[in-house]
C-alpha positions in Angstrom: 0.0 0.0 0.0 1.3 3.4 -0.9 0.1 7.0 -0.3 1.5 9.7 -2.7 4.3 7.3 -3.6 5.3 6.6 0.0 4.9 3.0 1.2 2.9 2.1 4.3 6.2 0.9 6.0 7.7 4.4 5.4 4.7 6.0 6.9 5.0 3.8 10.0 8.7 4.5 10.4 8.2 8.3 9.9 7.8 9.3 13.6 10.7 7.0 14.6 12.9 8.7 11.9 12.0 12.2 13.1 12.7 11.4 16.8 15.9 9.5 15.9 17.1 12.3 13.6 16.6 15.0 16.3 18.3 12.9 18.9 21.3 12.2 16.6 21.6 15.8 15.5 21.4 17.1 19.0 24.2 14.9 20.2 26.5 15.7 17.3 25.7 19.5 17.4 26.3 19.5 21.2 29.8 18.0 20.8 30.7 20.3 17.9 29.7 23.4 19.8 31.3 22.2 23.0 34.6 21.9 21.1 34.4 25.6 20.3 33.2 26.3 23.9 35.9 24.5 25.8 38.8 25.7 23.8 37.5 29.3 24.0 37.3 28.9 27.8 40.8 27.5 27.9 42.1 30.5 25.9 40.4 33.0 28.1 37.5 34.0 25.8 34.2 34.9 27.5 31.3 32.8 26.2 28.0 34.7 26.4 25.6 32.0 25.0 25.7 28.2 24.4 22.5 27.2 22.5 21.3 23.9 21.3 18.7 24.8 18.7 17.7 28.1 17.2 14.8 30.5 17.9 13.0 31.2 21.2 14.6 29.4 24.2 12.5 26.8 25.8 14.7 26.8 28.9 17.8 28.6 29.9 20.2 28.9 32.8 23.5 30.5 33.7 26.7 28.8 34.9 29.1 30.4 37.4 31.1 32.0 34.7 28.2 33.9 33.3 27.5 31.7 30.2 23.8 31.4 29.3 22.9 27.9 28.3 19.8 27.5 26.2 17.7 24.7 24.7 15.8 26.5 21.9 12.6 25.8 20.0 14.0 24.8 16.6 16.3 21.7 17.2 18.1 21.9 13.9 21.6 23.0 15.0 23.1 25.2 17.6 25.7 27.8 18.2 28.2 29.4 20.7 28.2 33.2 21.0 31.4 34.7 22.2 31.8 38.1 23.8 32.2 40.6 21.0 30.0 38.6 18.5 27.0 40.4 17.0 25.2 37.1 16.2 25.5 33.3 16.1 27.7 33.5 12.9 30.5 35.2 14.9 30.1 38.4 13.0 31.9 41.1 15.0 29.7 43.5 16.9 30.1 46.8 15.0 29.8 48.7 18.2 33.0 47.2 19.5 35.5 49.9 18.9 37.6 52.2 20.9 36.2 55.6 21.9 38.5 57.5 19.6 37.3 55.5 16.5 40.8 54.4 15.3 41.2 51.4 13.1 41.7 48.0 14.7 45.4 47.8 13.7 46.2 50.8 15.9 44.7 49.3 19.0 46.3 47.2 21.7 45.6 43.7 20.4 45.2 42.1 17.0 42.5 42.9 14.4 39.9 40.4 13.8 40.0 38.5 10.5 36.3 38.2 9.9 34.3 41.4 9.9 37.0 43.8 11.1 36.2 46.9 13.2 34.9 49.9 11.3 36.5 53.3 11.6 33.3 54.8 13.0 33.4 55.5 16.7 31.6 53.1 19.0 31.6 52.3 22.7 34.9 51.7 24.3 36.3 48.5 25.7 38.1 48.3 29.0 41.4 46.4 29.2 39.6 43.7 31.1 37.0 43.3 28.3 39.7 43.2 25.6 41.3 40.3 27.4 38.1 38.2 27.2 37.0 39.3 23.7 37.3 36.8 20.9 38.1 39.4 18.4 41.1 40.7 20.3 42.7 37.3 20.6 45.8 36.6 18.4 45.1 34.8 15.1 46.4 31.4 16.3 43.9 31.5 19.2 41.0 32.4 17.1 41.9 29.6 14.6 42.2 27.1 17.4 38.8 28.0 18.7 37.2 27.7 15.3 39.0 24.4 14.4 37.9 22.9 17.8 34.4 22.3 16.6 35.2 19.9 13.7 38.0 18.3 15.7 35.4 17.6 18.5 33.3 15.8 15.8 36.2 13.6 14.9 37.0 12.9 18.6 33.3 12.0 19.2 33.4 9.5 16.3 36.6 7.9 17.5 35.0 7.6 21.0 31.9 6.0 19.5 33.7 3.5 17.4 36.1 2.7 20.3 33.2 2.1 22.7 31.4 -0.2 20.2 34.6 -2.2 19.5 35.4 -2.6 23.2 31.7 -3.5 24.2 30.8 -5.7 21.3 33.9 -6.6 19.3 33.7 -6.9 15.6 32.9 -9.5 12.9 35.6 -9.2 10.2 35.5 -10.8 6.8 39.0 -11.3 5.3 39.2 -10.0 1.7 39.3 -13.5 0.3 37.3 -14.2 -2.8 34.7 -17.0 -2.5 32.9 -16.5 -5.8 33.4 -14.6 -9.1 30.3 -13.6 -11.1 30.4 -14.6 -14.8 31.0 -11.7 -17.3 31.8 -9.4 -14.4 34.6 -6.9 -14.1 36.4 -9.3 -11.7 36.0 -12.2 -14.2 37.5 -10.2 -17.0 40.4 -9.2 -14.8 41.2 -12.8 -14.0 40.0 -13.1 -10.4 39.5 -16.6 -9.1 37.9 -18.1 -5.9 40.5 -18.3 -3.2 42.3 -15.1 -4.1 43.3 -13.0 -1.2 43.2 -9.2 -2.0 46.1 -7.4 -0.4 46.2 -4.0 -2.0 44.2 -1.7 -4.3 46.3 0.9 -6.1 49.0 0.5 -3.5 46.6 1.0 -0.5 46.3 -2.0 1.9 42.9 -3.7 1.9 42.0 -4.5 5.5 38.9 -6.5 5.0 36.2 -7.4 2.5 34.1 -4.3 3.4 37.2 -2.2 2.5 37.3 -4.0 -0.9 33.6 -3.4 -1.4 33.9 0.4 -0.7 36.9 0.7 -2.9 34.9 -0.8 -5.8 31.8 1.3 -5.1 33.8 4.5 -5.3 35.7 3.5 -8.5 33.0 3.0 -11.1 34.7 3.3 -14.5 38.2 3.6 -13.1 40.8 0.8 -13.4 42.1 -0.5 -10.1 45.4 -2.2 -9.8 45.0 -5.1 -7.3 47.8 -7.0 -5.5 46.5 -10.5 -5.0 47.9 -13.5 -3.2 47.1 -16.8 -5.0 48.5 -20.2 -4.0 51.3 -18.6 -2.0 52.3 -16.2 -4.9 51.6 -12.6 -5.4 50.2 -11.4 -8.7 48.8 -8.1 -10.0 45.3 -7.9 -11.5 43.6 -4.8 -13.0 39.8 -4.5 -12.9 37.4 -1.7 -13.7 34.3 -1.7 -11.6 31.0 -1.2 -13.5 28.3 1.1 -12.3 25.2 -0.8 -11.3 22.1 -0.3 -9.2 22.3 -2.0 -5.8 21.1 -1.5 -2.3 22.9 -0.1 0.8 23.0 -1.6 4.3 19.4 -0.5 5.0 18.0 -1.7 1.7 17.9 1.7 -0.1 18.7 1.8 -3.8 22.1 3.2 -4.7 24.1 3.5 -7.9 27.8 2.5 -7.4 30.7 0.5 -8.8 30.6 -3.2 -8.7 33.5 -5.6 -9.0 31.4 -8.8 -9.2 32.9 -10.9 -6.3 31.5 -12.5 -3.2 33.4 -13.2 0.1 34.5 -16.6 1.0 32.1 -17.9 3.7 35.1 -19.4 5.6 36.9 -16.0 5.8 34.8 -14.8 8.7 36.3 -14.2 12.1 35.0 -12.5 15.3 37.5 -10.2 16.9 37.5 -8.9 20.5 39.5 -5.7 21.1 41.3 -4.5 24.2 41.1 -0.7 24.9 44.4 0.2 23.2 43.9 -1.8 20.0 40.3 -0.6 19.8 41.5 3.0 19.9 43.8 2.4 16.9 41.0 0.6 15.0 38.5 3.4 15.8 40.9 6.1 14.5 41.5 4.0 11.4 37.7 3.9 10.9 37.5 7.7 11.0 40.4 8.0 8.5 38.7 5.5 6.2 35.4 7.5 6.3 37.3 10.8 5.6 39.2 9.1 2.7 35.9 7.8 1.2 34.2 11.2 1.6 37.1 13.1 -0.1 37.2 10.6 -2.9 33.4 10.7 -3.5 33.5 14.5 -3.4 36.4 14.6 -5.9 34.6 12.2 -8.3 31.4 14.3 -7.9 33.2 17.5 -8.9 34.7 15.7 -11.9 31.3 14.4 -13.0 32.1 10.7 -12.2 29.3 10.4 -9.6 25.6 11.0 -9.9 24.5 14.1 -8.0 21.4 12.3 -7.0 23.6 10.4 -4.6 23.9 13.5 -2.5 21.7 13.5 0.6 20.6 16.0 3.2 18.5 16.1 6.4 15.7 14.0 5.0 18.1 11.2 4.1 19.8 11.4 7.5 16.5 11.2 9.2 15.6 8.2 7.0 18.8 6.4 7.9 18.5 7.3 11.5 15.0 5.7 11.7 16.2 2.6 9.7 19.2 2.2 11.9 17.0 2.1 15.0 14.9 -0.6 13.4 17.8 -2.7 12.2 17.8 -5.1 15.1 14.1 -5.9 14.7 14.4 -7.1 11.1 14.1 -10.8 11.7 15.4 -11.7 8.2 18.9 -10.9 9.4 18.9 -13.7 12.0 19.2 -17.5 11.6 16.9 -17.9 14.6 14.6 -15.3 16.1 16.5 -13.6 19.0 15.0 -12.3 22.2 13.9 -8.7 22.5 17.0 -7.5 24.4 19.3 -8.8 21.7 17.3 -7.0 19.0 17.3 -3.8 21.0 21.1 -4.0 21.5 21.6 -4.5 17.7 19.4 -1.5 16.9 21.1 0.7 19.5 24.6 -0.3 18.2 23.5 0.4 14.6 22.1 3.8 15.6 25.2 4.8 17.6 27.5 3.7 14.8 25.5 5.9 12.4 26.0 8.8 14.8 29.7 8.3 14.5 29.6 8.3 10.7 27.5 11.4 10.6 29.7 13.1 13.1 32.7 12.6 10.8 30.7 13.9 7.9 29.6 17.0 9.8 33.2 17.7 10.9 34.4 17.4 7.3 31.6 19.6 6.0 32.5 22.3 8.5 36.1 22.3 7.3 35.2 23.1 3.7 36.6 26.5 2.7 33.2 28.2 2.5 33.2 31.6 4.4 30.1 30.9 6.5 31.5 27.6 7.7 34.4 27.0 10.1 36.7 26.2 7.2 35.9 29.7 5.7 36.9 31.3 9.0 40.1 29.3 9.0 40.8 30.4 5.4 40.5 34.0 6.4 42.8 33.4 9.4 45.4 31.7 7.2 45.3 34.8 5.0 45.8 37.1 8.0 48.6 35.0 9.4 50.4 35.0 6.0 49.9 38.7 5.1 49.9 40.2 8.5 46.6 41.9 8.2 43.0 40.9 7.8 41.3 40.5 4.4 39.4 43.7 3.5 35.9 44.1 4.9 34.3 44.3 1.5 35.9 41.1 0.3 34.9 39.4 3.5 31.3 40.6 3.2 31.1 39.4 -0.4 32.6 36.0 0.6 30.1 35.7 3.5 27.1 36.4 1.2 28.4 34.0 -1.4 28.8 31.3 1.2 25.3 31.8 2.5 23.9 31.5 -1.1 26.0 28.4 -1.8 24.9 26.6 1.4 21.3 27.6 0.9 21.4 26.3 -2.7 23.1 23.1 -1.6 20.5 22.5 1.1 17.6 23.0 -1.3 19.2 20.7 -3.9 19.9 17.8 -1.4 16.5 18.2 0.1 14.9 17.9 -3.3 17.1 14.9 -4.0 15.9 13.3 -0.7 12.3 13.8 -1.4 12.6 12.6 -5.0 14.4 9.5 -3.9 11.9 8.9 -1.2 9.0 9.1 -3.7 10.7 7.0 -6.4 
């Protein structure tokens, strides 16, 4: 049964998806903003507001250092407002100037890179206020505060993956070939059952999932594989073909396919100690970043379909599906008890939170003026040249960044809705 192209199952999972999405987003945003917050505090910057969500505050309170903590009505993000900011985007308060109206470079303390002080006179700042004002901190301090948000996202992801590995261990499939499809890219390249894949274009292949991801992100591109066969190492070159397939949650995707299946005997369950798990967790974050960068590069070069891009709707869809993963009985040989299904669902949801946290951290590092990466780009210019970029150039960059992000959000949301209805 469908309603306006949406299946009955999708309608049932809708409230779960919305709740899961808001929970996931709140956790990730909190850690991102807390990264900015804690480094600002460590570097002596006064934080006026820490808000989860936008709009009218539902509740608020002040800590002993004067920061107002808020939980706001629109739970689609958050922000930290430092002393000296005019708004949540860290635009400098135009009233922050010395009483005599001199330019920032003549004052005691550095000029701000983003939105420098105007020459018009404004209210004065006391020496004590300058010490705690974000815009009077040296460029390295401002850069550290801005970079702390994305870094916090990566740290959160490492912590999530580490906790899952320590608590549950991991099922690992060695990259050993069990079956080669006829007339596939792998068959044409000469792959045979029993082959153990060691490298792809010089990069080590850790497990079969690594091999699968490599193929999915290389449609139409030749890959040079180092393979071990009967104790000898040989080189095979295969070009994955783009095909329609499904992701881990059963959603249709278009990606590269090699045409091999894993050897059923290549499975092993691994338990991790705290130290080893930390290394594996960090490697998982690096792998996600590497895959993200490669996908983005292929997208820019026109080698990936822009319909693959997703936004909030897709994240919500995945969040809901991840919470229901453990209750899909088709994934079990025997029907498990409720507690087991609940554990599987929670582990899947928490893992997705780690993946999304990495993606949000990466997105915020892109050199778009309205994002953290844009601020860092301006700070790099200031550090190299010794003075901030001109106010007009910054304003143009800021407006362009807003337009670019708004356009991207509209595009990915349209993609999400179109894919949901297809």
